[in-house]
C-alpha positions in Angstrom: 140.3 118.7 155.1 140.3 121.8 153.3 142.3 120.3 150.7 139.3 118.0 150.4 136.4 120.9 150.1 138.8 121.9 147.7 138.9 118.9 145.1 135.5 118.5 146.1 134.1 122.1 144.4 136.4 121.4 141.7 134.4 118.1 140.4 131.0 119.3 141.3 132.3 123.1 138.6 133.6 120.5 136.3 130.2 118.7 136.4 128.0 121.9 136.0 130.2 122.9 132.9 130.0 119.8 131.6 126.4 119.7 131.3 126.2 123.1 130.6 128.1 122.3 127.1 126.2 119.6 127.1 123.1 121.3 126.9 124.1 124.1 124.5 125.2 121.3 122.1 122.2 120.0 122.6 120.4 123.7 121.7 121.3 123.2 118.0 118.8 121.6 116.3 119.6 120.8 112.4 117.5 120.7 109.5 117.6 117.3 107.4 115.4 117.8 104.5 116.4 118.6 101.0 115.1 120.3 98.3 111.8 118.1 98.0 109.4 120.4 99.9 108.8 118.5 103.3 106.9 119.8 106.4 108.3 122.2 108.8 106.5 120.0 111.9 107.7 116.9 110.0 110.0 116.1 113.3 112.0 113.6 111.3 113.4 116.3 109.0 115.2 117.5 112.4 118.1 115.9 113.7 117.1 116.2 116.8 113.7 114.1 116.1 111.4 116.4 117.4 110.1 120.0 116.2 113.0 123.0 117.4 110.9 124.9 120.2 112.3 128.4 121.5 115.3 127.5 123.4 116.8 125.6 120.4 118.9 127.4 117.7 117.8 126.1 113.8 120.5 125.2 111.5 120.2 124.7 107.9 123.5 123.0 105.9 121.5 121.4 103.3 122.6 123.3 99.6 119.3 123.6 98.8 115.8 123.3 101.6 112.4 124.0 100.7 110.0 123.8 103.7 106.3 124.2 103.9 105.4 126.3 107.0 101.5 126.8 107.9 101.5 128.0 111.7 103.4 130.3 114.1 106.8 129.2 115.2 108.4 131.0 118.4 112.2 130.7 118.4 114.7 132.6 120.7 118.1 131.4 119.6 118.3 133.1 116.0 118.7 130.6 112.4 121.7 130.2 110.8 122.0 129.6 107.0 125.5 127.7 106.1 123.6 126.0 102.9 122.9 127.8 99.2 119.0 128.0 99.1 116.6 128.0 101.9 112.9 128.8 100.5 109.9 129.0 103.0 106.5 128.7 101.5 103.1 129.0 103.1 100.4 130.8 105.8 102.7 130.7 108.4 104.9 133.3 110.6 108.1 133.4 112.2 108.9 135.0 115.3 112.6 135.7 116.7 111.6 138.0 120.4 114.8 137.7 122.0 116.7 140.0 123.9 119.6 139.8 123.1 120.1 140.8 119.0 122.5 137.6 118.3 119.8 135.3 119.5 116.8 136.8 117.4 119.1 136.6 114.3 118.8 135.4 111.1 122.5 134.7 109.5 122.4 134.3 105.4 124.8 133.0 105.2 126.4 131.8 108.5 129.7 130.8 106.8 133.0 133.0 106.5 132.9 132.6 102.6 130.2 131.2 99.7 126.6 132.9 99.1 123.5 131.7 101.0 119.9 133.4 100.0 116.5 132.8 102.1 113.4 133.2 99.8 109.9 133.5 101.6 107.3 133.1 99.2 103.0 132.8 99.6 102.1 134.6 102.9 105.0 133.8 105.1 105.9 136.4 107.4 109.1 136.9 109.5 109.8 138.9 112.9 113.2 139.4 113.2 116.7 140.7 112.7 118.2 139.8 109.3 121.7 139.9 109.0 123.3 139.5 105.1 127.2 138.2 105.4 127.3 140.6 108.5 128.8 138.2 110.7 132.0 138.8 112.8 133.9 136.6 110.3 132.2 137.7 107.0 134.9 138.3 104.6 134.8 139.9 100.9 133.9 136.6 99.5 130.7 136.4 101.4 127.5 137.2 100.0 123.7 137.0 101.6 120.7 137.9 100.3 117.0 137.5 101.0 114.0 137.9 98.4 110.6 138.4 99.2 107.7 137.1 97.1 103.9 137.3 96.6 102.5 138.9 99.7 105.4 138.1 102.2 106.1 140.4 104.7 109.6 141.1 106.9 109.9 143.2 109.6 112.8 143.9 111.9 116.8 145.6 111.5 118.2 144.3 107.9 122.3 144.7 108.7 124.7 144.0 106.0 128.3 143.6 106.1 131.3 144.1 108.2 134.1 146.0 108.7 133.3 147.5 104.9 133.4 144.0 103.2 130.4 141.1 102.8 127.9 141.8 100.2 124.1 141.8 101.0 121.2 142.5 99.0 117.3 142.8 99.4 115.1 141.6 96.4 111.5 143.0 96.8 108.6 141.3 94.1 105.0 141.5 93.8 102.9 142.7 96.6 105.5 141.7 99.6 106.8 144.5 102.6 109.4 144.9 104.0 109.0 146.8 106.7 112.9 148.2 108.1 112.7 149.2 111.7 116.8 149.6 112.2 119.4 149.5 109.4 123.2 148.8 110.0 125.4 149.0 106.9 128.9 148.6 107.6 129.8 148.2 103.8 132.5 149.9 101.7 133.5 150.4 98.2 136.9 150.3 98.2 137.1 146.8 100.5 134.8 145.0 98.2 131.4 145.5 99.8 128.0 146.2 98.8 124.7 146.5 100.2 121.7 146.9 97.6 117.9 147.1 98.4 116.1 146.3 95.0 112.2 147.4 95.3 110.8 145.5 91.8 107.4 145.4 93.1 105.7 145.7 96.6 106.9 148.0 99.3 110.2 148.9 101.7 110.0 151.1 104.4 112.1 152.4 106.2 111.1 153.9 110.1 114.5 153.7 111.9 115.5 156.6 114.4 118.8 157.4 112.6 118.9 159.0 109.2 118.4 157.1 106.7 119.8 159.2 104.3 123.1 159.6 106.0 123.7 155.9 106.1 123.5 155.7 102.3 125.3 159.0 101.6 128.5 157.7 103.6 129.7 155.3 100.7 129.1 154.5 97.3 128.4 150.5 98.2 124.7 151.7 99.2 121.7 151.5 96.9 118.3 151.8 96.8 117.1 150.4 93.1 113.4 150.9 92.1 111.7 149.2 89.5 108.2 149.3 88.1 105.5 149.3 90.3 108.3 149.3 93.6 107.6 151.9 96.6 109.8 153.7 98.7 108.7 154.9 101.9 111.2 156.4 104.3 109.6 157.7 107.4 111.0 161.0 109.1 110.8 164.0 110.7 113.2 165.9 109.5 111.7 169.5 107.9 110.6 169.9 104.2 113.0 171.7 102.5 116.1 168.8 104.0 113.9 166.1 103.0 114.3 167.3 99.4 117.9 168.6 99.2 118.4 164.7 100.8 116.6 163.3 98.3 118.1 165.5 95.4 121.4 164.6 97.1 121.0 160.8 96.7 120.0 160.9 93.1 122.9 163.2 92.0 125.2 160.3 93.4 123.2 157.8 92.4 122.3 156.1 95.7 118.7 156.0 94.5 118.6 154.3 90.8 115.8 152.8 89.0 115.9 149.7 87.3 116.1 149.4 82.9 113.4 150.9 81.6 111.6 152.8 84.3 111.4 156.4 85.5 110.8 157.9 89.0 107.5 159.9 89.1 107.7 163.0 91.2 108.5 162.5 94.7 105.8 162.8 97.7 106.2 164.6 101.3 104.4 164.5 103.7 104.6 165.8 107.3 106.6 162.4 109.1 107.2 160.7 105.3 108.7 161.0 101.7 107.2 158.4 99.4 109.1 157.5 96.0 107.6 155.3 93.5 109.1 154.4 89.9 107.0 152.9 86.8 107.9 151.4 83.3 107.9 153.9 80.3 106.8 151.6 78.0 104.2 149.6 80.0 100.8 149.0 79.6 99.7 151.9 81.9 100.7 154.6 79.1 98.8 152.1 76.2 95.4 154.8 76.8 97.6 157.8 77.0 98.9 156.7 73.3 95.7 155.8 72.3 93.9 159.5 73.3 96.7 161.2 71.6 96.0 159.6 68.5 92.6 160.8 68.0 92.1 164.1 66.8 89.7 166.4 66.0 91.4 166.0 62.3 90.8 162.7 61.8 89.3 161.5 58.5 85.6 160.5 58.3 84.6 156.8 59.0 85.7 154.4 56.9 82.1 153.5 55.6 80.9 156.9 55.2 83.8 157.8 52.5 83.4 154.6 50.8 79.8 155.5 50.3 80.6 158.9 49.2 83.3 158.0 46.7 80.6 155.4 45.3 77.7 157.6 44.4 79.5 160.4 42.7 81.8 157.5 40.4 78.6 156.2 39.6 77.1 159.3 38.5 79.8 160.8 36.9 80.4 157.4 34.9 76.5 157.8 33.7 76.9 160.9 32.6 80.3 160.6 30.8 80.2 157.4 29.7 79.3 157.8 25.6 77.0 155.6 24.3 78.4 152.4 22.7 77.0 151.0 19.4 74.3 148.7 18.7 75.4 144.7 19.2 72.9 144.4 16.0 74.8 147.1 13.9 78.6 145.9 14.9 77.5 142.0 14.3 76.4 142.4 10.5 79.1 145.2 9.7 81.5 142.7 10.9 79.9 139.8 8.9 80.0 142.3 5.6 83.8 142.3 6.1 84.2 138.6 6.3 85.6 136.8 3.4 83.4 134.9 1.2 80.3 136.5 2.6 77.2 135.6 0.2 76.4 139.1 -2.0 79.9 140.6 -1.3 83.4 140.1 -3.4 86.2 139.1 -1.5 88.6 142.6 -1.2 91.8 142.4 -1.9 94.1 142.0 1.1 95.4 145.5 1.4 92.3 146.9 1.6 91.0 144.5 4.2 93.7 145.9 6.3 93.4 148.9 5.6 89.6 149.1 6.3 89.8 147.1 9.6 92.3 150.1 10.6 89.7 152.4 9.7 87.1 150.5 12.1 89.2 150.6 15.3 89.9 153.7 14.8 87.1 155.1 14.6 85.4 152.6 16.9 84.9 154.6 20.3 87.2 154.0 23.5 84.6 152.7 26.2 86.5 153.9 29.4 86.6 151.4 32.3 84.5 152.0 35.0 86.9 150.6 38.0 89.6 152.8 36.7 87.4 156.2 36.4 86.5 155.3 40.3 90.0 154.7 41.1 91.0 158.2 39.6 87.9 159.8 41.3 88.9 158.1 44.8 92.3 159.5 44.6 91.4 162.7 43.5 89.2 163.1 46.2 91.0 161.4 48.9 93.7 164.1 48.3 91.5 167.2 48.3 90.5 165.9 52.0 93.4 165.2 53.2 94.2 166.1 56.8 97.0 169.5 56.7 99.0 167.1 59.5 100.2 163.7 58.9 98.6 160.9 60.7 101.0 159.4 63.9 103.2 156.3 62.8 105.0 154.0 64.7 102.2 152.8 67.2 99.9 149.2 66.9 
């Protein structure tokens, strides 16, 4: 009798375990869309023929998937990216509220090797933990990244690397915001790991309980790269003296660097905040300053006024200095008398004609060219009014 009861209990347990395993297997909803943009709410793009619910884990295994999301999605079993690229577009948001860390995590990538990137654009927002090459089986070949574009927002814990290995990078563009409420950095340079936050626009705000400066200073594989219009905000209650000391050390040890062609502005220190921003050294915003520098009190007068002045003086000088021209009638009669065969005149010998012509040419006054006179006077006038310092050159 006892034996029968034991057998029944074993059978019941096996049945329950089988049902549990079946439920677990069915809790994975796999996306079957391609790189052609499809709607998240398209039930036929999911393996289970329905939109993922809170109790299901969402997997993406296609190489490239583009999804349009325009509503709020609640998930409590996480997202795992096995493919290469997942792009989320639209005006929706994804919330992962599970109290269990791994059930509120987006794993990028979810495989032991390979590369995967999550791109969110438009006005998509995500609330949850993002793990970049940080799963238990992460290796040095595992590379994951997340890219924020347009006006997207991400809030939650950022975890990068595992046991020194793995590479994880964050790229923030445009007016996007990444609010990091928890920071887990496990990378080591000697093991090939890398953890980088590229603030190429928008804002990265670190609002964590631990000291973020110490996390980055612990290993050279961890860096923050700030580009043009990028802003880094670190929330901390450290004393002002320690804040300045940490920032100087981060800069000296190249944990905070700028993109090529950019430079950091003066850091801003407040009671519970440190703000760092970078600007382009040759950006359009510098053009106003350059134009203001070119305008100086010693600039030459306006071109129109200068030309009028030169024309007035040149006309006056040409009028007074130009000798009188011979009368046209007298010159014509004189030349006609010199022509051979003219009536009332004997033809002079060839030598005498040449001599007379040379004498006439020498005696004829040389009339100055008014254009040459104006040019010479303008040159002399410009040299007299030339500024003491040479004008700036090299700017358009």
